[in-house]
Structures are given as structure tokens and as C-alpha cells.
VEXRO-866781 format. One record per residue (C-alpha): x, y, z. Coordinates in steps of 0.02 Angstrom, whole numbers, padded with zeros to 5 digits. Example, Ala and Ser with C-alpha at 12.3 -4.5 7.8 and 13.67 -1.06 7.14 Angstrom:
# VEXRO-866781
X, Y, Z
00615, -00225, 00390
00684, -00053, 00357
//
This chain:
# VEXRO-866781
X, Y, Z
00801, 02192, 02657
00676, 02095, 02554
00623, 02215, 02415
00489, 02191, 02282
00499, 02311, 02135
00343, 02315, 02028
00353, 02381, 01850
00247, 02328, 01701
00402, 02308, 01591
00584, 02260, 01622
00729, 02277, 01499
00783, 02103, 01453
00825, 02115, 01268
00746, 02183, 01165
00633, 02289, 01279
00693, 02470, 01288
00629, 02613, 01395
00692, 02747, 01514
00591, 02691, 01665
00638, 02510, 01632
00822, 02555, 01622
00811, 02646, 01790
00725, 02494, 01867
00859, 02377, 01800
01007, 02483, 01856
00936, 02511, 02031
00885, 02328, 02052
01059, 02266, 02005
01143, 02388, 02124
01026, 02343, 02269
01060, 02157, 02240
01247, 02192, 02233
01232, 02268, 02406
01161, 02107, 02475
00974, 02143, 02473
00850, 02011, 02417
00775, 02093, 02262
00621, 02033, 02169
00561, 02120, 02009
00379, 02087, 01967
00339, 02125, 01786
00276, 02055, 01620
00379, 01978, 01478
00320, 02113, 01356
00410, 02251, 01260
00354, 02427, 01304
00371, 02493, 01125
00286, 02357, 01024
00176, 02279, 01159
00235, 02108, 01100
00291, 01965, 01212
00481, 01945, 01208
00511, 01814, 01342
00426, 01667, 01428
00314, 01678, 01581
00382, 01615, 01746
00524, 01654, 01865
00700, 01695, 01805
00861, 01731, 01899
00967, 01867, 01820
01102, 01985, 01887
01067, 01924, 02064
00883, 01972, 02047
00730, 01860, 02048
00618, 01914, 01905
00435, 01862, 01912
00360, 01872, 01736
00171, 01878, 01753
00035, 01869, 01623
-00047, 02038, 01590
-00234, 02064, 01582
-00318, 02083, 01413
-00363, 02265, 01442
-00220, 02387, 01406
-00236, 02572, 01447
-00094, 02654, 01353
00058, 02565, 01422
-00030, 02516, 01583
-00074, 02334, 01614
-00153, 02235, 01754
-00032, 02102, 01816
-00119, 01935, 01839
-00057, 01841, 01992
00017, 01997, 02073
-00073, 01969, 02238
-00016, 01788, 02251
00163, 01838, 02207
00168, 01975, 02339
00093, 01857, 02469
00226, 01726, 02426
00375, 01846, 02432
00316, 01937, 02590
00424, 02090, 02554
00473, 02220, 02682
00477, 02356, 02548
00370, 02367, 02391
00430, 02495, 02264
00297, 02530, 02132
00338, 02615, 01966
00219, 02718, 01859
00038, 02765, 01883
-00025, 02591, 01834
-00164, 02486, 01913
-00041, 02389, 02021
-00007, 02544, 02128
-00187, 02553, 02189
-00188, 02364, 02218
-00027, 02371, 02318
-00097, 02512, 02425
-00251, 02404, 02461
-00150, 02250, 02514
-00015, 02342, 02611
-00077, 02321, 02790
-00126, 02138, 02763
00049, 02089, 02708
00142, 02216, 02815
00259, 02301, 02691
00305, 02484, 02667
00252, 02557, 02499
00356, 02676, 02392
00271, 02754, 02239
00379, 02818, 02096
00260, 02889, 01966
00386, 02961, 01841
00278, 03116, 01811
00134, 03033, 01715
00062, 03199, 01654
00198, 03213, 01520
00190, 03043, 01434
00010, 03041, 01374
00035, 02954, 01207
-00142, 02884, 01196
-00311, 02976, 01206
-00373, 02854, 01339
-00229, 02908, 01452
-00280, 03090, 01440
-00460, 03045, 01480
-00420, 02934, 01629
-00276, 03031, 01709
-00388, 03145, 01817
-00480, 02991, 01883
-00317, 02898, 01916
-00240, 03045, 02010
-00401, 03062, 02111
-00386, 02882, 02170
-00201, 02902, 02207
-00243, 03050, 02318
-00378, 02946, 02404
-00254, 02804, 02431
-00108, 02917, 02478
-00123, 02883, 02667
-00076, 02702, 02625
00078, 02756, 02525
00228, 02787, 02637
00330, 02891, 02515
00305, 02970, 02344
00474, 02976, 02259
00502, 03126, 02143
00655, 03153, 02033
00635, 03336, 01989
00559, 03498, 02051
00434, 03485, 01908
00370, 03317, 01971
00367, 03372, 02152
00261, 03525, 02107
00143, 03416, 02006
00118, 03294, 02150
00081, 03437, 02269
-00044, 03511, 02144
-00133, 03342, 02145
-00157, 03346, 02332
-00007, 03245, 02391
00062, 03319, 02551
00236, 03394, 02541
00300, 03291, 02688
00252, 03130, 02594
00365, 03175, 02446
00550, 03133, 02442
00667, 03203, 02309
00804, 03090, 02238
00884, 03140, 02074
00867, 03026, 01925
00902, 02951, 01799
01022, 02831, 01883
01178, 02797, 01778
01321, 02677, 01818
01479, 02769, 01870
01587, 02666, 01751
01521, 02775, 01610
01632, 02916, 01674
01791, 02816, 01639
01734, 02727, 01481
01863, 02722, 01342
01775, 02717, 01172
01821, 02612, 01022
01879, 02727, 00883
01771, 02713, 00726
01814, 02763, 00549
01645, 02848, 00533
01659, 02961, 00687
01599, 03140, 00669
01414, 03102, 00657
01257, 03166, 00740
01170, 03037, 00849
00995, 03001, 00912
00963, 02854, 01029
00790, 02807, 01088
00623, 02744, 01030
00578, 02796, 00853
00403, 02862, 00886
00317, 03026, 00837
00333, 03114, 01005
00523, 03100, 00997
00524, 03229, 00856
00639, 03141, 00733
00543, 03217, 00586
00596, 03388, 00653
00777, 03331, 00666
00778, 03265, 00487
00708, 03431, 00424
00843, 03522, 00523
00976, 03406, 00450
00927, 03472, 00279
00990, 03643, 00337
01158, 03572, 00396
01293, 03536, 00268
01375, 03366, 00249
01356, 03288, 00422
01277, 03117, 00438
01144, 03064, 00565
01136, 02894, 00649
00970, 02842, 00727
00976, 02697, 00849
00824, 02625, 00934
00669, 02518, 00909
00550, 02592, 00779
00363, 02606, 00768
00343, 02541, 00590
00214, 02669, 00531
00320, 02815, 00592
00480, 02739, 00520
00397, 02732, 00349
00347, 02915, 00368
00528, 02962, 00409
00596, 02862, 00263
00478, 02952, 00144
00532, 03120, 00216
00715, 03075, 00195
00685, 03026, 00014
00590, 03187, -00022
00733, 03292, 00050
00868, 03193, -00040
00951, 03138, 00123
00961, 02950, 00095
01151, 02947, 00101
01155, 03051, 00261
01036, 02958, 00377
01066, 02781, 00442
00939, 02684, 00545
01025, 02552, 00652
00868, 02487, 00738
00891, 02406, 00908
01069, 02408, 00974
01149, 02324, 01123
01195, 02422, 01278
01378, 02413, 01227
01341, 02476, 01052
01238, 02618, 01123
01377, 02675, 01238
01505, 02661, 01099
01399, 02767, 00981
01370, 02900, 01114
01553, 02913, 01160
01613, 02943, 00981
01477, 03055, 00908
01507, 03240, 00874
01338, 03292, 00944
01202, 03194, 01033
01027, 03257, 00990
00861, 03225, 01077
00729, 03327, 00981
00584, 03264, 01087
00415, 03353, 01081
00351, 03283, 01247
00458, 03199, 01380
00502, 03196, 01564
00689, 03171, 01583
00761, 03054, 01450
00896, 02948, 01531
00998, 02949, 01370
01032, 03134, 01395
01121, 03099, 01560
01212, 02949, 01486
01273, 03053, 01340
01334, 03191, 01457
01424, 03062, 01566
01515, 03002, 01409
01564, 03180, 01363
01451, 03203, 01213
01394, 03382, 01181
01204, 03373, 01184
01061, 03467, 01105
00883, 03442, 01166
00718, 03533, 01186
00643, 03637, 01326
00510, 03512, 01377
00470, 03422, 01539
00615, 03423, 01662
00750, 03422, 01529
00808, 03597, 01584
00845, 03519, 01754
00961, 03386, 01682
01039, 03483, 01536
01103, 03656, 01583
01083, 03770, 01434
01246, 03848, 01377
01346, 03752, 01509
01324, 03565, 01477
01224, 03574, 01315
01106, 03678, 01210
00916, 03683, 01227
00797, 03736, 01090
00610, 03757, 01073
00520, 03596, 01024
00459, 03573, 00846
00572, 03713, 00782
00680, 03647, 00640
00770, 03813, 00610
00821, 03837, 00791
00878, 03655, 00799
00981, 03674, 00639
01059, 03834, 00709
01111, 03743, 00868
01185, 03597, 00769
01285, 03715, 00659
01345, 03813, 00811
01420, 03656, 00888
01491, 03582, 00728
01580, 03744, 00683
01650, 03780, 00857
01767, 03647, 00923
01811, 03744, 01080
01626, 03759, 01124
01603, 03571, 01100
01753, 03537, 01212
01691, 03655, 01348
01517, 03579, 01348
01591, 03404, 01351
01699, 03439, 01505
01556, 03524, 01597
01435, 03384, 01550
01546, 03249, 01625
01557, 03344, 01789
01370, 03380, 01793
01322, 03199, 01756
01408, 03141, 01916
01260, 03214, 02011
01158, 03070, 01937
01281, 02929, 01975
01194, 02766, 02019
01290, 02731, 02179
01253, 02903, 02252
01068, 02891, 02216
01052, 02712, 02282
01134, 02770, 02444
00988, 02891, 02463
00862, 02759, 02411
00928, 02635, 02539
00916, 02766, 02675
00737, 02801, 02621
00693, 02616, 02633
00769, 02601, 02807
00679, 02756, 02866
00513, 02687, 02800
00547, 02530, 02902
00588, 02635, 03055
00764, 02564, 03059
00869, 02698, 03140
01037, 02630, 03088
01087, 02548, 02925
01176, 02383, 02963
//
């Protein structure tokens, strides 16, 4: 199949993001299976909004990456992709897979019949990640137009029951929604053998260092936990990083918190596989991919009861879930795991088994079948 995957950002270093990681993992696996895969994107970083690569076409991991110039107007993370129409006309894809509720989805729905492709929309539950006031204002209008354009969209792809219910509440017909679990994680994580570090026995957070991730709550909770160190890995928003550093100084925790900034994929996996507890104290999220990666690597996890996290972390079985923005409950959960080795071991074993439900190869099998069905191909070659 000739497949065009459209996403405003793509994770060449140093761009980091959950949606972008899913796009990369799925694109690589589809290309490995012999499909002609094109990713249409911008050379910008999702966290900083800065350009991190050149414009043009690049071949990487068996994928053709088309790096387009974005329009000047930016609505939250959403960008208009200049040259998208010409790129789609040139590729002539059979399948177009659009990610996020960004302007390109409505454009792709408009052009669909003229080019002759099938259109898959993967929105990643946009109601949860409203980081900017303009997003909250425009979301009702955007969902209205998606509903209007829905007859031109062959399939809406949902990852969780939460997202499926939200789509139905916005007027998308149930028979137009297909459920495929995500995040998609490479199966080699299940057999990864970590490098042993001298500084093992730490708490770990991996992700963007931005206010909605709740790191200020975690640092306040750390003040109620004796001795243990915290490692924070991920790209920071400078204003929030300064706020966290001031909080750490006020609480006298300078020797117990280490900011590593951006790390490579290998460093991330190594940190996850050797930490005592992996913590995601997010205040607003959908389903952070790092939570599934950490479980696949056997790390006991603690997170919050927001978004679809209760669908990917099973409280008391594969990890512990606490109320968001509750430093005392978070500290209590951290202490419970640090003081109970048998509990950590039980959660670790269960987490590895549970994470196999999100293995990349299994989910891409379902995605391939979905593509073939959209093309009315009765039998996969």
C-alpha cells in the first residue's frame, strides 16, 4: 500500500511527544512490512515550537519524510501545512492517516474524492490536551466541522473507551469508530536487559517539563519521602523549570533532584529499566506512552486518575493511581512502594504482562487490516 501519514510534528531529535512517538513507531513498522510510507510534517519541535531540521524531503528508517513549511498562524500546537495539497497530489496515496484535530484533517476530507484515497482520522482525544485558551475557545467549532465532514472520513480511530464515548457524544456514528489499543510500543522492550548503574534506586519522571505534567506536585511530595532521589528527564519549558528550581531550593531538595534535560531513546529506556518507581504526576493527559513503556520494562508505576490512564495502568495490579494535584496521596503511594519490596515485585511482573496488550506488532496487524478493509481489499496479500 501507498500510505501518507500526516502529523504536524515528527520525532527526529530533539522533538519529543507521545503522538509523535506513536507516529514514528507505526511508520517504521509499516515500512518494515513492505508498504510505501510517507510522513508529511514540519521540521519543528512540539515543545518549544522551534525549527529543529531543514525543510525538504528526507529518507529515514525506510520512510519518506516530507518536511513542509508551517503557516504563520499557530492555534495551540496546530499548524497549517503549506504545500500539503501539492504533496498529496504528488504522492497519490491509497490511504491517508491524519493525526490530531488540526486544520489538515478538514483539508484532507475536502480533497479525498478528487485524489481517490481512503481517510483515517486519529484525533488522540483532543478534549484533554487544551493547554492554550484559544484551543478551549475553538474546540466546539472544530468538532462541529469534523461532524459536518465525517461522511468524508472513512474511519475514526479511537484508542480507549473514553475517546470512543467522546467521539459518539460529538455526533460521530458508532459504526464509523474503530477501537485499536495504543500507545504502540516495540516488543523488544519486553526482553531488554538494562545496564546496571551505581545510582540505581531512584524515582524517575520522563516527559515534557511543563505545568500540566504536575512536577511541582511531585517535588512537594518528595519532601515527605525520606532520602530517595528524583531524576527528571525531558525537554523543559524554561519558565516552568525556573519555578521548579526555586521550589526545590525553598524545600532544601537541591541534592535530591536532578534534571537531565533531553535524553536519547536509549538513555530513556535505560533509566526506566533501573528506577525503583516510575512516576507520572500529570494533571491533565490522555494516555502517556511513557506509562506503557515503563510497565513493559518492569518499572512499578505511580500516576494520576486523569484521562484514560486508568485504562492503561490497573490500580493495585500493575501500578498505583492517585488523585491529581494531591501531594500527600502521592507521597503515601511513593512510600508504600519504597517500603514494600514484594509489592514492587508483584506490580512489576503484572505490568510486564499487561503491557504486551499494547505491543506494536499486534496493533499494526489490526491497523493493516483496517487499511485493507477501507480499500475494500478482502484478502491481505
